[in-house]
Every structure is written in structure tokens, then in C-alpha cells.
C-alpha positions as CSV (number, residue, x, y, z in Angstrom):
1,X,80.9,-33.5,52.3
2,X,80.1,-32.2,48.7
3,X,81.8,-29.2,48.1
4,X,79.6,-25.7,48.5
5,X,79.4,-23.7,45.7
6,X,78.1,-20.4,46.1
7,X,76.7,-18.6,42.5
8,X,77.3,-15.4,44.1
9,X,80.3,-12.3,43.4
10,X,78.2,-11.1,46.7
11,X,80.8,-10.3,49.4
12,X,77.7,-10.1,52.1
13,X,76.7,-13.9,50.8
14,X,80.6,-15.1,51.6
15,X,80.6,-13.2,54.9
16,X,77.9,-14.9,56.1
17,X,79.2,-18.3,54.9
18,X,82.0,-17.9,56.7
19,X,80.6,-16.4,59.8
20,X,78.8,-19.7,59.9
21,X,81.8,-21.9,59.4
22,X,80.0,-23.4,56.1
23,X,82.7,-24.2,53.6
24,X,82.5,-22.9,50.2
25,X,84.0,-21.9,46.9
26,X,82.9,-18.9,45.0
27,X,82.3,-19.1,41.1
28,X,79.5,-15.8,40.2
29,X,76.9,-16.8,37.7
30,X,76.3,-14.9,34.9
31,X,72.7,-14.7,34.4
32,X,70.6,-12.3,32.4
33,X,68.0,-11.0,34.9
34,X,66.1,-9.4,31.9
35,X,65.5,-13.0,30.2
36,X,63.4,-13.9,33.8
37,X,59.7,-14.4,33.9
38,X,58.5,-11.7,36.2
39,X,54.8,-12.7,36.0
40,X,54.5,-14.5,39.2
41,X,54.6,-13.8,42.6
42,X,57.8,-11.7,44.2
43,X,58.6,-14.6,46.2
44,X,58.5,-17.1,42.7
45,X,60.8,-14.6,40.7
46,X,63.2,-13.8,43.2
47,X,63.4,-18.1,43.9
48,X,63.6,-18.2,40.0
49,X,66.3,-16.4,39.5
50,X,68.0,-17.9,42.2
51,X,67.9,-20.9,40.6
52,X,68.7,-19.6,37.2
53,X,72.0,-18.7,39.2
54,X,72.8,-21.9,40.1
55,X,72.0,-23.7,36.9
56,X,73.9,-21.4,35.0
57,X,77.0,-22.5,37.1
58,X,76.3,-26.0,37.7
59,X,76.7,-26.5,33.8
60,X,80.1,-25.9,34.0
61,X,81.0,-28.1,37.1
62,X,80.9,-31.9,37.3
63,X,79.9,-32.3,41.2
64,X,79.2,-30.6,44.1
65,X,76.1,-28.5,45.5
66,X,75.5,-25.3,43.7
67,X,73.9,-22.2,45.9
68,X,71.8,-19.6,44.1
69,X,70.5,-16.6,46.0
70,X,68.5,-13.4,44.9
71,X,67.3,-10.7,47.3
72,X,64.7,-8.0,46.2
73,X,62.8,-5.5,48.8
74,X,59.2,-5.1,48.4
75,X,57.1,-2.0,49.3
76,X,53.5,-1.8,48.4
77,X,53.2,-4.6,45.8
78,X,56.6,-2.3,43.9
79,X,59.8,-4.7,44.0
80,X,63.0,-2.7,44.4
81,X,66.3,-4.2,42.9
82,X,69.4,-2.2,43.5
83,X,69.7,1.5,42.3
84,X,70.7,2.5,39.4
85,X,71.9,5.7,40.4
86,X,71.2,7.9,43.0
87,X,68.0,9.4,42.2
88,X,66.9,6.0,42.1
89,X,68.4,5.0,45.5
90,X,66.6,8.4,47.0
91,X,63.7,7.5,45.6
92,X,63.2,3.9,47.3
93,X,64.7,4.8,50.7
94,X,61.7,8.0,50.2
95,X,59.1,5.0,49.8
96,X,60.7,3.1,52.7
97,X,60.7,5.8,55.1
98,X,58.9,5.5,58.0
99,X,57.1,2.0,56.7
100,X,57.3,-1.4,56.7
101,X,58.5,-3.7,53.8
102,X,59.3,-6.9,53.2
103,X,62.7,-8.5,52.3
104,X,62.4,-11.5,50.0
105,X,65.8,-13.7,49.1
106,X,65.2,-17.1,46.9
107,X,67.5,-19.8,47.5
108,X,68.2,-22.7,45.3
109,X,70.6,-25.4,46.0
110,X,71.1,-27.6,43.0
111,X,72.9,-30.9,42.9
112,X,75.1,-30.4,40.1
113,X,76.0,-34.4,39.3
114,X,72.2,-35.1,39.8
115,X,70.4,-32.5,38.6
116,X,68.7,-32.6,41.7
117,X,67.2,-29.2,43.5
118,X,65.8,-27.8,46.7
119,X,64.0,-24.5,45.8
120,X,62.5,-22.0,48.4
121,X,62.5,-17.7,50.1
122,X,62.5,-16.4,53.3
123,X,60.5,-13.1,54.0
124,X,61.1,-10.9,56.4
125,X,59.4,-7.7,57.5
126,X,61.5,-4.6,58.0
127,X,60.1,-1.2,59.6
128,X,62.4,2.0,58.8
129,X,62.4,4.7,61.0
130,X,61.1,8.2,60.3
131,X,64.1,10.2,58.8
132,X,64.8,13.4,57.8
133,X,65.7,14.3,53.8
134,X,69.4,15.3,55.5
135,X,69.1,11.8,57.1
136,X,68.7,10.2,53.6
137,X,71.4,12.4,51.8
138,X,73.5,12.0,54.4
139,X,73.3,8.0,53.6
140,X,73.2,8.1,50.0
141,X,76.4,10.4,50.4
142,X,78.1,7.4,51.8
143,X,77.7,5.8,48.9
144,X,76.5,2.2,50.7
145,X,73.1,2.5,49.1
146,X,74.7,1.1,45.5
147,X,74.7,-2.7,45.0
148,X,72.4,-3.2,47.5
149,X,68.2,-4.3,47.0
150,X,66.3,-1.6,48.9
151,X,69.4,0.7,48.9
152,X,70.5,0.1,52.0
153,X,72.7,-2.4,54.0
154,X,71.2,-3.5,57.5
155,X,74.6,-4.9,58.3
156,X,76.1,-1.3,57.7
157,X,75.5,2.2,58.1
158,X,71.9,1.5,56.9
159,X,71.3,0.0,60.2
160,X,70.5,3.1,61.5
161,X,67.6,3.4,59.6
162,X,65.7,0.5,60.6
163,X,63.4,0.6,63.7
164,X,62.4,-3.1,63.9
165,X,62.8,-6.4,62.1
166,X,60.7,-9.5,62.3
167,X,62.4,-12.4,61.2
168,X,65.4,-13.6,59.7
169,X,68.3,-11.3,60.3
170,X,70.7,-12.9,57.8
171,X,68.0,-12.8,54.8
172,X,67.8,-9.4,55.3
173,X,71.7,-9.0,54.9
174,X,71.1,-11.4,51.8
175,X,70.9,-15.2,52.8
176,X,68.6,-16.9,54.8
177,X,71.2,-19.3,57.0
178,X,68.8,-21.2,58.6
179,X,66.9,-21.7,55.7
180,X,69.9,-22.8,53.9
181,X,71.2,-25.0,56.7
182,X,68.0,-26.6,57.0
183,X,68.7,-27.6,52.8
184,X,71.9,-28.8,53.5
185,X,70.6,-31.4,55.8
186,X,68.0,-32.9,53.7
187,X,71.5,-33.5,51.6
188,X,72.8,-35.7,54.3
189,X,75.5,-32.6,54.9
190,X,76.2,-31.4,58.5
191,X,77.9,-27.9,59.0
192,X,77.5,-28.1,62.8
């Protein structure tokens, strides 16, 4: 089996791959996201960043399937990445409060030896519960919103903010495992 190389330092992605029994190694990408062209749709932007991450790592290895991923949150056509500080986290959580939004993860699986790639994305609808100001402040003070797209972690304390999910749960965590499984099958990799 070709080695699967995760081009990410995300502990959530590592945990998802481990839970699914998919063997992998980690080589975090070093990508300047400011150089990306964000003129396309949020889905295309997430795919582009995922591919940029996979390509960055693939340049440094002779073989293997390099997996890049990028997760964003979209509410009313505004893209929410990771918060830069408490005020930014507060702004995002207030915007998401009692509303539905989309979580989009772009994934790219690149064959480092051949240069071929499969690129796609998964979209999941998430509904936030109606939160009080003190609930938002309590969540921010937990420290969990930081380093998370949209300022929440559905797999942690942030699950208390979510009223419902329509679609792929692992996508909201940061990696749509079923889509990855299908990509791996296309490359002839059986992880079952």
C-alpha cells in the first residue's frame, strides 16, 4: 500500500484518521495562505488551499499519497476561518448564534510519484442553538474556539452550541472520511 502522508499538523485530522484505522504519517505543509486566489466560490477556495498544502509536502517526498485539507465556515456568504483573537471569536459566534451555516472542507489527495491528484470538497449544514451572551462568553473563556474554523469545535465543548447537523459529521471536525475513503479506493487503496 502507498504511504499516506497527512500534510497537516491538525490533531483533529490525525485523530480522525487513527479512529478510522487509516495508516498515515504526518508532514505539515508550510503554505502562505495569503498567496491563494480567493476570487472563486468558498468550495473552490477550500479545494485550492487543500491542493496547495498537498503540493507543498509532495515536493519534498519521492512517493506516497499526500493528503491536504482545509476547512472553512460560511454564513451569509461570509467566510469564517480561525479567529485571530477573543473579539474575532465573539464576532463569529454571535453571527452563528441561532442560525444555520455551512462547513466546507476541501481535500486533495496527490500521488507524489506520478503527480496525479484527486480534489474535491464536502459541505455540511450546521444549526446553532440560541445562545445567551454568558454562554458565548463561557465558551470563549474555555479557550476552545481558537485554532478552529468558525470559532467552535463540534467534537468538544462546542457540541453544546450545535442544535443539529445535516450531512457528514467528520467534515465538521475537519476531514470528510467517506470522501477520503472514496478517493483512496480510486487509487486502489483498501483500508477496510
